[in-house]
C-alpha positions as CSV (number, residue, x, y, z in Angstrom):
1,M,82.0,115.1,113.2
2,T,84.7,115.3,110.5
3,P,83.4,115.7,107.0
4,N,82.9,112.3,105.5
5,R,83.9,112.6,101.8
6,S,87.5,112.0,100.9
7,S,89.0,110.8,97.6
8,D,91.6,108.8,99.6
9,S,92.8,107.1,96.4
10,C,94.8,109.5,94.3
11,T,98.3,108.9,92.8
12,T,100.6,111.8,92.0
13,I,103.7,112.1,89.8
14,L,105.8,115.3,89.6
15,V,108.5,115.9,87.0
16,G,111.1,118.6,87.4
17,K,112.0,120.7,84.3
18,G,115.4,119.0,84.0
19,A,113.9,115.6,84.0
20,S,111.2,116.3,81.3
21,Y,111.6,115.8,77.6
22,D,111.2,119.5,76.7
23,G,112.1,121.4,79.9
24,S,108.5,121.6,81.1
25,T,107.5,121.3,84.7
26,I,104.9,118.5,84.8
27,V,102.4,117.9,87.6
28,A,99.9,115.0,87.3
29,R,97.5,113.3,89.6
30,T,94.6,110.9,89.3
31,E,91.4,111.9,91.2
32,D,89.8,108.7,92.3
33,S,86.3,108.5,93.8
34,Q,85.3,106.5,96.8
35,N,84.6,102.8,96.3
36,G,81.2,102.1,94.8
37,V,80.3,105.5,93.5
38,F,80.9,107.7,90.4
39,T,82.0,111.3,90.6
40,P,81.3,112.9,87.2
41,K,83.6,115.8,86.4
42,K,83.6,118.7,84.0
43,F,86.4,120.9,82.6
44,I,85.7,124.6,82.8
45,V,87.1,128.1,82.9
46,V,86.3,130.2,85.9
47,Q,86.1,133.9,85.0
48,P,87.0,136.6,87.6
49,E,83.4,137.7,87.8
50,D,82.3,134.1,88.6
51,Q,84.8,133.6,91.4
52,P,83.0,134.0,94.8
53,R,83.8,137.0,97.0
54,H,82.4,135.2,100.0
55,Y,83.2,131.5,100.0
56,R,81.3,128.9,102.1
57,S,82.2,125.2,102.2
58,V,79.6,122.5,101.9
59,L,81.2,119.7,103.9
60,S,82.4,121.9,106.8
61,P,81.2,125.1,108.4
62,F,84.2,127.0,107.0
63,E,83.6,130.4,105.3
64,I,85.8,133.3,104.3
65,D,85.8,136.6,102.5
66,L,88.0,136.3,99.5
67,P,90.1,139.0,97.8
68,D,88.5,141.2,95.1
69,N,91.2,140.6,92.5
70,P,91.0,137.0,91.3
71,V,92.3,136.0,87.9
72,R,90.9,133.5,85.4
73,Y,91.7,129.9,85.9
74,T,90.7,126.4,84.6
75,A,89.3,123.8,86.9
76,V,87.8,120.3,86.9
77,P,85.0,120.5,89.5
78,D,82.3,118.0,90.3
79,A,79.6,118.1,87.7
80,I,77.1,117.5,90.5
81,P,78.1,119.9,93.2
82,K,76.3,118.3,96.1
83,D,79.5,118.1,98.1
84,G,80.9,121.4,97.0
85,I,83.2,122.6,94.2
86,W,86.2,120.1,94.3
87,G,88.1,122.1,91.6
88,E,91.0,119.7,91.7
89,A,93.3,120.8,89.0
90,G,93.9,124.0,86.9
91,I,96.2,126.6,85.4
92,N,95.6,130.3,86.0
93,H,96.2,133.5,84.0
94,Y,99.8,133.7,85.3
95,N,100.5,130.1,84.3
96,V,100.6,128.8,87.8
97,A,99.3,125.3,88.1
98,M,97.8,123.6,91.1
99,S,96.7,120.0,91.7
100,E,94.8,119.2,94.9
101,T,94.7,117.0,96.8
102,E,96.5,113.7,97.4
103,T,95.0,112.3,100.6
104,I,97.9,111.3,102.7
105,T,98.5,109.4,106.0
106,T,99.7,110.6,109.4
107,N,100.0,109.0,112.9
108,S,98.4,109.3,116.3
109,R,101.4,111.2,117.8
110,V,100.8,114.0,115.3
111,L,97.1,114.0,115.7
112,G,97.4,114.0,119.5
113,A,99.6,117.0,119.4
114,D,97.7,118.9,116.7
115,P,94.2,117.4,116.1
116,L,92.4,117.8,112.8
117,V,89.9,120.8,112.7
118,E,86.3,119.9,111.8
119,S,85.6,123.5,110.8
120,G,88.7,123.8,108.6
121,I,89.4,123.5,104.9
122,G,89.8,120.4,102.8
123,E,90.1,119.1,99.2
124,E,86.7,120.6,98.5
125,D,88.0,124.1,98.9
126,M,91.7,124.5,98.2
127,L,91.9,125.2,94.5
128,T,89.2,127.9,94.8
129,L,90.9,129.5,97.7
130,V,94.4,129.6,96.2
131,L,94.8,129.4,92.5
132,P,93.0,132.7,91.4
133,Y,95.2,134.8,93.7
134,V,98.8,133.8,93.1
135,Q,101.5,134.7,90.5
136,T,104.1,132.1,91.3
137,A,104.2,128.6,92.7
138,R,106.0,129.8,95.9
139,E,103.2,132.4,96.4
140,G,100.7,129.6,96.1
141,V,102.5,127.5,98.8
142,L,102.6,130.5,101.2
143,R,99.0,131.4,100.6
144,L,97.8,127.9,101.3
145,G,100.1,127.6,104.3
146,K,98.6,130.8,105.9
147,L,95.1,129.4,105.4
148,L,96.1,126.2,107.1
149,E,97.7,128.0,110.0
150,E,94.7,130.2,110.6
151,Y,91.8,127.9,109.8
152,G,93.2,124.4,110.0
153,T,92.2,121.4,108.0
154,Y,89.9,118.4,108.7
155,E,92.0,115.9,106.7
156,S,95.7,115.1,105.8
157,N,96.5,116.2,102.3
158,G,99.4,116.7,99.8
159,V,99.2,119.5,97.2
160,A,101.3,120.3,94.1
161,I,101.7,123.9,93.0
162,S,104.0,124.7,90.0
163,D,105.1,127.4,87.6
164,V,107.4,127.3,84.6
165,N,110.5,127.3,86.9
166,E,109.7,125.1,89.8
167,I,107.3,122.6,91.5
168,W,106.5,122.6,95.1
169,W,104.9,119.7,97.1
170,L,103.1,120.8,100.3
171,E,101.9,118.3,102.9
172,T,99.7,119.1,105.8
173,I,100.7,117.9,109.3
174,G,97.9,117.5,111.8
175,G,95.3,120.3,112.0
176,H,97.4,123.5,111.5
177,H,101.0,122.6,110.5
178,W,102.5,122.1,107.1
179,M,105.7,121.7,105.2
180,A,106.7,122.0,101.5
181,R,109.6,120.8,99.5
182,R,110.8,122.0,96.1
183,V,111.0,119.2,93.6
184,P,114.7,118.9,92.3
185,D,114.9,120.0,88.7
186,D,116.5,116.7,87.6
187,A,114.1,114.4,89.4
188,Y,110.6,113.0,89.5
189,V,108.5,112.4,92.6
190,T,106.0,109.6,93.2
191,N,103.4,110.0,95.9
192,P,100.6,107.5,96.6
193,N,98.3,108.1,99.6
194,Q,101.1,108.5,102.1
195,L,103.0,111.3,103.6
196,G,106.0,110.9,101.3
197,S,108.7,113.5,102.0
198,D,111.8,111.8,103.4
199,R,114.1,114.8,104.0
200,F,113.6,118.3,105.3
201,E,116.0,121.1,106.2
202,F,114.7,123.9,108.3
203,D,117.5,126.3,107.4
204,R,117.1,126.2,103.6
205,P,114.0,128.2,102.7
206,E,115.0,128.2,99.0
207,E,114.2,124.5,98.9
208,F,112.1,123.9,102.0
209,L,109.2,125.9,103.4
210,C,107.0,125.3,106.5
211,D,104.9,127.0,109.1
212,P,106.8,129.1,111.7
213,D,106.1,126.7,114.5
214,L,107.0,123.4,112.9
215,N,110.5,123.0,114.2
216,D,109.5,123.7,117.7
217,F,106.4,121.5,117.3
218,V,108.7,118.6,116.4
219,K,110.9,119.2,119.4
220,R,108.0,119.8,121.9
221,H,106.3,116.5,121.0
222,H,109.5,114.4,120.4
223,L,108.4,113.6,116.8
224,A,111.9,113.2,115.3
225,L,112.8,109.6,115.2
226,D,116.2,109.8,113.6
227,F,119.0,108.5,115.9
228,D,121.8,110.7,114.9
229,G,120.0,114.0,115.1
230,S,121.9,115.4,112.1
231,S,119.1,114.8,109.6
232,F,115.3,115.0,109.8
233,N,113.1,112.5,108.0
234,P,109.5,113.8,107.9
235,R,108.2,110.4,106.8
236,Y,109.3,108.9,110.2
237,A,108.0,111.9,112.2
238,F,104.7,112.6,110.5
239,G,103.9,109.6,108.4
240,S,102.6,106.1,108.8
241,Q,103.9,102.5,108.6
242,R,100.7,100.5,108.5
243,D,99.9,97.1,107.0
244,K,97.5,98.8,104.7
245,D,100.3,101.0,103.3
246,R,102.1,97.9,102.1
247,H,99.2,96.8,100.0
248,Y,97.5,100.1,99.1
249,N,100.2,102.7,98.9
250,T,103.9,101.7,98.7
251,P,103.3,99.3,95.7
252,R,102.1,102.2,93.5
253,A,105.3,104.2,94.2
254,W,107.3,101.0,93.4
255,D,105.4,100.5,90.2
256,I,106.2,104.0,88.8
257,Q,109.8,103.8,89.9
258,R,110.4,100.4,88.3
259,F,109.3,101.9,85.0
260,L,111.3,105.1,85.3
261,N,114.3,103.5,87.0
262,P,114.3,99.8,85.9
263,E,117.9,99.5,86.9
264,V,117.0,99.9,90.6
265,E,115.9,96.8,92.5
266,Q,113.2,97.6,95.1
267,D,110.5,95.9,97.1
268,P,106.9,96.9,96.5
269,R,106.2,96.6,100.3
270,S,109.2,98.7,101.3
271,F,108.7,101.8,103.5
272,F,112.0,103.1,102.2
273,L,111.2,103.9,98.6
274,P,112.7,107.3,97.8
275,W,110.4,110.3,97.5
276,C,112.3,111.5,94.4
277,Q,114.7,109.8,91.9
278,K,116.5,110.9,88.8
279,P,115.1,108.9,85.9
280,Y,117.2,106.8,83.6
281,R,116.1,109.0,80.7
282,K,113.9,112.1,80.2
283,I,110.2,111.7,80.9
284,T,107.5,112.4,78.4
285,I,103.7,113.1,78.6
286,E,103.2,109.5,77.3
287,D,105.3,108.2,80.2
288,V,103.1,110.1,82.7
289,K,99.9,108.8,81.1
290,Y,101.3,105.2,81.1
291,V,102.4,105.1,84.7
292,L,99.1,106.6,85.9
293,S,97.3,103.9,83.9
294,S,99.4,101.1,85.4
295,H,98.1,97.9,86.7
296,Y,101.4,96.2,87.4
297,Q,102.0,95.0,83.8
298,D,104.6,92.3,83.4
299,S,104.4,91.2,87.0
300,V,102.6,88.7,89.1
301,Y,100.4,91.5,90.5
302,D,98.7,92.4,87.2
303,P,94.9,91.7,87.6
304,Y,94.6,91.5,83.8
305,G,97.8,89.4,83.4
306,S,98.6,85.7,83.2
307,E,101.6,85.7,85.5
308,G,101.3,84.7,89.1
309,E,98.2,83.2,90.7
310,S,94.7,84.6,91.4
311,H,95.8,85.7,94.9
312,S,98.9,87.6,93.7
313,R,96.9,89.4,91.1
314,R,94.7,91.0,93.8
315,T,97.4,91.6,96.3
316,F,98.0,95.3,95.5
317,R,95.8,98.3,94.6
318,T,96.5,99.3,91.0
319,I,97.2,102.9,90.0
320,G,94.8,102.6,87.0
321,I,91.8,101.8,89.0
322,N,88.1,101.5,88.0
323,R,87.0,104.6,90.1
324,T,89.3,107.3,88.6
325,S,87.1,110.3,88.0
326,Q,89.6,112.5,86.1
327,T,93.3,112.9,85.6
328,A,95.0,116.2,84.9
329,I,98.5,116.5,83.5
330,L,99.5,120.1,84.0
331,Q,102.4,121.0,81.6
332,L,104.1,124.4,81.9
333,R,106.4,124.8,78.9
334,P,109.5,127.1,78.9
335,N,110.2,129.9,76.5
336,R,106.7,130.0,75.1
337,P,104.3,133.0,74.9
338,Q,101.9,133.4,77.8
339,E,99.0,132.0,75.7
340,T,100.7,128.7,75.1
341,T,102.9,128.1,78.2
342,G,100.2,126.1,80.0
343,I,98.8,122.9,78.5
344,Q,96.2,121.0,80.5
345,W,96.1,117.4,79.4
346,L,92.8,115.8,80.5
347,C,91.7,112.2,81.0
348,Y,88.2,111.1,82.2
349,G,87.5,107.7,83.8
350,S,89.6,104.6,84.3
351,M,93.1,105.3,83.0
352,P,93.9,102.0,81.1
353,F,90.8,102.6,78.9
354,N,91.1,106.3,78.1
355,T,93.4,108.9,76.4
356,A,94.9,112.2,77.4
357,V,93.7,115.3,75.5
358,P,95.7,118.6,75.5
359,F,94.0,122.0,75.9
360,F,95.3,125.5,75.8
361,T,94.3,127.2,79.1
362,Q,94.4,130.9,78.3
363,V,90.8,130.8,77.0
364,D,87.3,131.9,78.1
365,K,85.4,128.6,77.6
366,T,86.0,124.9,77.0
367,P,84.4,122.5,74.6
368,D,81.0,121.2,75.5
369,Y,82.1,117.6,75.1
370,F,84.4,118.1,78.1
371,A,82.4,120.8,80.0
372,N,78.8,119.8,79.9
373,T,78.9,116.6,82.0
374,T,75.6,115.9,83.8
375,E,74.1,113.0,85.7
376,K,72.7,111.6,82.5
377,V,74.7,108.9,80.9
378,T,75.2,109.9,77.3
379,T,77.8,109.6,74.5
380,D,77.5,113.4,74.0
381,S,79.8,113.5,77.1
382,F,83.5,112.5,77.0
383,Y,83.3,111.6,80.7
384,W,80.4,109.1,80.2
385,T,81.7,107.7,76.9
386,N,84.9,106.8,78.7
387,R,82.9,105.1,81.5
388,I,81.0,103.1,79.0
389,I,84.1,102.0,77.1
390,A,85.8,100.9,80.3
391,G,82.7,99.0,81.5
392,L,82.4,97.1,78.2
393,A,86.1,96.4,77.7
394,D,87.1,95.3,81.2
395,A,85.8,91.7,81.1
396,H,87.9,90.8,78.1
397,Y,90.7,93.3,78.5
398,S,93.3,91.1,76.6
399,H,91.0,91.1,73.6
400,H,90.5,94.9,73.6
401,V,93.9,96.1,74.6
402,G,95.2,96.4,71.1
403,D,92.4,98.7,70.1
404,L,92.8,100.7,73.3
405,E,96.5,101.2,72.7
406,D,96.0,102.2,69.0
407,Y,93.4,104.7,70.1
408,Q,95.7,106.2,72.8
409,E,98.6,106.5,70.4
410,R,96.6,108.1,67.6
411,T,94.7,110.5,69.8
412,M,97.8,111.7,71.7
413,A,99.6,112.1,68.3
414,L,96.7,114.4,67.3
415,G,97.3,116.4,70.4
416,H,101.0,116.8,69.9
417,A,100.4,117.7,66.2
418,R,98.0,120.5,67.1
419,I,100.3,122.0,69.7
420,G,103.2,121.9,67.2
421,R,101.1,123.6,64.5
422,V,100.0,126.3,66.9
423,D,103.6,126.9,68.0
424,Q,104.8,127.2,64.4
425,G,101.9,129.5,63.6
426,L,102.7,131.9,66.4
427,A,106.4,131.8,65.6
428,A,105.5,132.9,62.0
429,G,103.4,135.8,63.4
430,Q,100.0,134.3,62.7
431,N,96.9,135.0,64.8
432,V,95.6,132.0,66.7
433,D,92.1,131.4,68.0
434,F,92.8,129.2,71.0
435,E,89.2,128.4,71.7
436,R,88.8,127.2,68.1
437,E,91.9,125.1,68.4
438,N,90.5,123.5,71.6
439,Q,87.2,122.9,69.9
440,E,88.8,121.3,66.9
441,M,90.8,119.1,69.2
442,S,87.6,118.1,71.0
443,D,85.9,117.3,67.7
444,Q,88.8,115.1,66.6
445,I,88.7,113.3,70.0
446,Q,85.0,112.8,69.9
447,E,85.1,111.2,66.4
448,A,88.0,108.9,67.4
449,T,86.3,108.0,70.7
450,D,83.0,107.2,69.0
451,R,84.8,104.9,66.6
452,L,86.5,103.1,69.5
453,L,83.2,102.7,71.3
454,D,81.7,101.2,68.1
455,K,84.5,98.6,67.9
456,I,84.5,97.8,71.7
457,L,80.7,97.4,71.7
458,L,80.8,95.1,68.7
459,D,83.6,92.9,70.1
460,A,82.1,92.8,73.6
461,S,78.7,91.8,72.3
462,N,80.3,88.9,70.3
463,L,82.1,87.8,73.5
464,M,79.0,87.7,75.7
465,T,78.4,84.5,77.7
466,N,75.3,83.6,75.7
467,H,76.9,83.8,72.3
468,F,76.5,80.8,70.0
469,S,78.6,80.3,66.8
470,L,75.8,78.8,64.6
471,S,73.3,81.1,63.0
472,D,70.5,80.7,60.6
């Protein structure tokens, strides 16, 4: 029986270095839990001595001996590891970033030709198996590809791996096959829960990578559906065109693209939305946070909006959904010292109600407010505080949205200010304690988040159904 946990709900945006505001490569993805459950997360540093030398999955019988030379890396694993590690997103000692996975779709032709492997690897495993052992993004793609070829996978996934120079997007195909495409430097990529790549060239390894058998696999099983034969569209060959996609997946890509390319008219139900586009202007961290918080603002599809009708407001699945566990924005900055190249911006909980907090990643520990998440609901935890705020604010979103937006703007400004001060200090030859900088960042965020909770709780209490204006 195939392992039964899958996030199946993530949304990914990738920003090439020529499309970002400061020349960074940016990889970002929401990790959304299954409907009806919470998946508490924690932000940690995994030291080489804590990396397993023999790894065993929880959800599948997969196990493997790992190399004896891992490097330090950050991760955002499950706080309650009953289903395994689920490391999800991090940056390693070499400033290679990895975000895994985006659950994607496939089709019965692919699965008939190369069935999924119940004993293979999945989202639970991939960060732990790859990130501690690679020095470039391309190395990461090739290492993950070899693991897929040898051991297979029990689910269809997309994985982003980046360094300061490039971003690669790898998609699994059936049980053992895979392909990867380099994100164009001047473009951004949107990927909801679908196989997204719409172009692949087998003879250009500098831009496209795949397993050695993929080209023959396509020919043997008549998977190419392009009429002219001069081009190959992987979305036609390996992907899906289901009714569910039109309500659950394609609208999310449309929503991001209408923000970053408002001049382009597109249909939210279209199967032909481009995998990548050049934005109308450069993309910022705030843009990434905004689009991953989106609920179709200024459209008839906004569940919090006043446009449209009750049916249209529930037609499409929003990006900023109630069950987001964490969102990592992995920024790799050019022309910076090794200690400050990688910034991991972290969000916990439902994206319309939270903020993004930057942390330096070349450290040995992370602040307790972000690291010590447990099953206990407590405001000593950034994860649980965000859950409480969202639960209180949702019912009267229009009343609270001003406070939420002010909080997001102020806290992200604090983050940019701290990064800027550290950059200036290093340029002036000052010594910097990066763990202390992270701790002070955490303290500022905790204070601001507590103030927001106070305000939201007061307002939500005064908006309760049983309120009465007269008092004595």
